KOLFIDO-397911 format. One record per residue: x, y, z of N, C-alpha, C in turn; residue in one letter. Coordinates in steps of 0.05 Angstrom, whole numbers, padded with zeros to 5 digits. Atoms other than C-alpha are relative to their C-alpha. Last residue first. Layout:
% KOLFIDO-397911
[rec [X Y Z] [X Y Z] [X Y Z] a]
...
This chain:
% KOLFIDO-397911
[rec [-00003 -00026 -00015] [-00076 00557 00362] [-00024 00011 00006] t]
[rec [-00013 00003 -00035] [-00085 00486 00358] [00008 00024 00001] s]
[rec [00016 00002 -00032] [-00152 00496 00317] [00019 -00013 00013] t]
[rec [00009 -00023 -00014] [-00111 00538 00259] [-00019 -00011 00023] s]
[rec [-00019 -00022 -00006] [-00051 00494 00240] [-00016 00015 00027] s]
[rec [-00013 00006 -00018] [-00105 00433 00228] [00015 00026 00018] e]
[rec [00022 -00007 -00018] [-00140 00475 00183] [00012 -00011 00025] q]
[rec [00015 -00037 00001] [-00077 00500 00150] [-00024 -00003 00018] e]
[rec [-00022 -00015 -00012] [-00049 00422 00139] [-00001 00032 00019] n]
[rec [00004 00013 -00027] [-00119 00394 00115] [00023 00014 00015] a]
[rec [00021 -00011 -00030] [-00112 00452 00075] [00001 -00010 00023] l]
[rec [00001 -00040 -00009] [-00052 00439 00045] [-00015 00006 00016] r]
[rec [-00017 00017 -00027] [-00057 00354 00053] [00007 00037 00001] v]
[rec [00012 00009 -00011] [-00110 00376 -00001] [00008 -00012 00016] q]
[rec [00029 -00015 -00020] [-00080 00409 -00046] [-00014 -00009 00021] e]
[rec [-00013 -00015 -00008] [-00028 00365 -00058] [-00009 00020 00015] v]
[rec [-00015 00022 -00022] [-00068 00306 -00078] [00007 00016 00025] e]
[rec [00021 -00002 -00017] [-00104 00361 -00127] [-00004 -00020 00038] e]
[rec [00018 -00019 -00020] [-00047 00373 -00154] [-00020 00004 00023] i]
[rec [00019 -00013 00013] [-00031 00308 -00172] [00003 00020 00016] t]
[rec [00038 00006 -00009] [00018 00258 -00139] [-00015 00022 -00014] l]
[rec [00011 00017 00012] [00096 00240 -00161] [-00029 00002 00003] h]
[rec [00003 00021 00000] [00129 00269 -00114] [-00017 -00019 -00005] l]
[rec [-00030 00013 -00026] [00173 00318 -00138] [-00011 -00029 00002] l]
[rec [-00007 00016 00018] [00113 00331 -00197] [00022 -00010 00015] r]
[rec [00006 00023 00011] [00070 00344 -00141] [00013 -00015 -00017] a]
[rec [00002 00022 -00020] [00115 00395 -00099] [-00015 -00026 -00006] v]
[rec [-00025 00009 00008] [00128 00431 -00172] [00003 -00027 00026] e]
[rec [-00016 00007 00023] [00064 00455 -00172] [00022 -00020 -00002] e]
[rec [00015 00024 00004] [00047 00461 -00108] [00000 -00012 -00024] i]
[rec [00034 00000 00004] [00102 00507 -00105] [-00017 -00017 00002] s]
[rec [00001 00017 00018] [00162 00502 -00057] [-00034 00005 -00008] i]
[rec [00009 -00009 00025] [00168 00551 -00014] [00005 -00011 -00022] g]
[rec [-00041 -00003 -00004] [00220 00514 00049] [-00016 00017 -00045] y]
[rec [-00010 -00016 -00016] [00141 00509 00074] [00034 00014 -00007] d]
[rec [00017 -00017 00000] [00109 00476 00021] [00012 00018 00012] l]
[rec [-00007 -00015 00021] [00160 00431 00022] [-00010 00017 -00001] f]
[rec [-00032 -00006 00000] [00154 00414 00087] [00007 00022 -00023] r]
[rec [-00005 -00023 -00009] [00083 00413 00088] [00033 00010 00002] p]
[rec [00015 -00023 00015] [00093 00359 00026] [-00002 00035 00021] i]
[rec [-00018 -00010 00018] [00135 00310 00059] [-00013 00027 -00014] l]
[rec [-00007 -00016 -00020] [00080 00281 00107] [00027 00014 -00009] e]
[rec [00018 -00024 -00011] [00039 00266 00041] [00015 00012 00027] l]
[rec [00006 -00016 00019] [00097 00232 00009] [-00018 00024 00015] k]
[rec [-00023 -00019 00012] [00116 00188 00058] [-00001 00026 -00004] a]
[rec [-00007 -00006 -00031] [00052 00158 00075] [00028 00016 -00007] q]
[rec [00010 -00018 00006] [00048 00143 -00002] [-00003 00014 00031] q]
[rec [-00016 -00009 00030] [00126 00096 00002] [-00028 00030 00005] l]
[rec [-00027 -00011 -00009] [00090 00067 00066] [00007 00026 -00007] g]
[rec [00000 -00011 -00029] [00035 00047 00042] [00000 00018 00013] q]
[rec [00014 -00023 00019] [00060 00023 -00023] [-00014 00020 00015] q]
[rec [-00021 -00019 00010] [00110 -00020 00028] [-00006 00032 -00021] l]
[rec [-00014 -00016 -00015] [00055 -00040 00059] [00017 00014 -00011] g]
[rec [00009 -00023 -00006] [00021 -00067 -00010] [00001 00019 00031] r]
[rec [00002 -00021 00019] [00079 -00094 -00023] [-00017 00013 -00002] q]
[rec [-00028 -00018 -00006] [00084 -00136 00035] [00004 00024 -00026] l]
[rec [00005 -00019 -00026] [00014 -00162 00038] [00035 00016 00004] g]
[rec [00013 -00018 00011] [00023 -00181 -00042] [-00006 00014 00025] q]
[rec [-00007 -00029 00019] [00079 -00223 -00020] [-00015 00024 -00013] q]
[rec [-00021 -00011 -00011] [00056 -00252 00037] [00016 00017 -00016] i]
[rec [00023 -00023 -00021] [-00012 -00272 00002] [00017 00013 00012] g]
[rec [00008 -00020 00021] [00033 -00306 -00057] [-00019 00029 00023] q]
[rec [-00014 -00015 00004] [00069 -00346 00000] [00000 00024 -00024] k]
[rec [00007 -00015 -00022] [00000 -00371 00032] [00043 00017 -00003] l]
[rec [00020 -00019 -00002] [-00022 -00389 -00041] [00011 00012 00027] g]
[rec [00002 -00022 00027] [00038 -00419 -00053] [-00012 00023 00003] e]
[rec [-00023 -00007 -00007] [00035 -00466 00009] [00003 00015 -00021] q]
[rec [00009 -00023 -00029] [-00038 -00479 00006] [00033 00014 00010] r]
[rec [00023 -00032 00014] [-00029 -00503 -00072] [00003 00021 00028] g]
[rec [-00022 -00030 00017] [00028 -00542 -00038] [-00010 00014 -00019] e]
[rec [-00018 -00014 -00018] [-00016 -00571 00015] [00021 00017 -00024] e]
[rec [00019 -00035 -00015] [-00068 -00587 -00042] [00020 00008 00020] k]
[rec [00006 -00028 00041] [-00019 -00629 -00101] [-00019 00028 00029] a]
[rec [-00027 -00017 00008] [00008 -00675 -00031] [-00004 00032 -00014] e]
[rec [-00023 -00006 -00018] [-00056 -00692 -00008] [00019 00024 00003] r]
[rec [00016 -00015 -00007] [-00084 -00706 -00076] [00014 00021 00028] y]
[rec [00001 -00023 00019] [-00033 -00743 -00091] [-00002 00018 00001] v]
[rec [-00020 -00018 -00004] [-00035 -00784 -00032] [00013 00023 -00007] r]
[rec [-00027 00011 00008] [-00105 -00812 -00041] [00027 00026 00017] t]
[rec [-00013 00013 -00017] [-00167 -00792 00005] [00030 -00015 -00014] e]
[rec [-00004 -00012 -00022] [-00192 -00736 -00034] [00022 -00017 00031] q]
[rec [-00030 -00029 00014] [-00191 -00770 -00104] [00000 00011 00024] l]
[rec [00006 -00021 00007] [-00239 -00828 -00066] [00026 00027 -00005] k]
[rec [-00004 -00028 -00003] [-00224 -00893 -00068] [00003 00023 -00007] i]
[rec [00013 -00030 00008] [-00266 -00952 -00078] [00012 00020 00011] e]
[rec [-00012 -00016 -00018] [-00227 -01013 -00097] [-00016 00034 -00003] f]
[rec [-00019 00015 -00008] [-00279 -01072 -00118] [00022 00012 00012] m]
């Protein structure tokens, strides 16, 4: 008699829109969080050469910035190579 498909109902459309809005909200929050984390990591990497120039040891820089010694060493080596090629 009445052949109504689920997709045609108001309740379905409203639930779908609500789900879409919630998905967008979560996506924006995740994007902001990821961006903040990347910015913080970049700031840490930019501080490494300054700390080393002040005579702070690699181990201490790693501890202060919550990085591994390997990460600090990689940045130090890259910075040294960059300095030697620019002179």
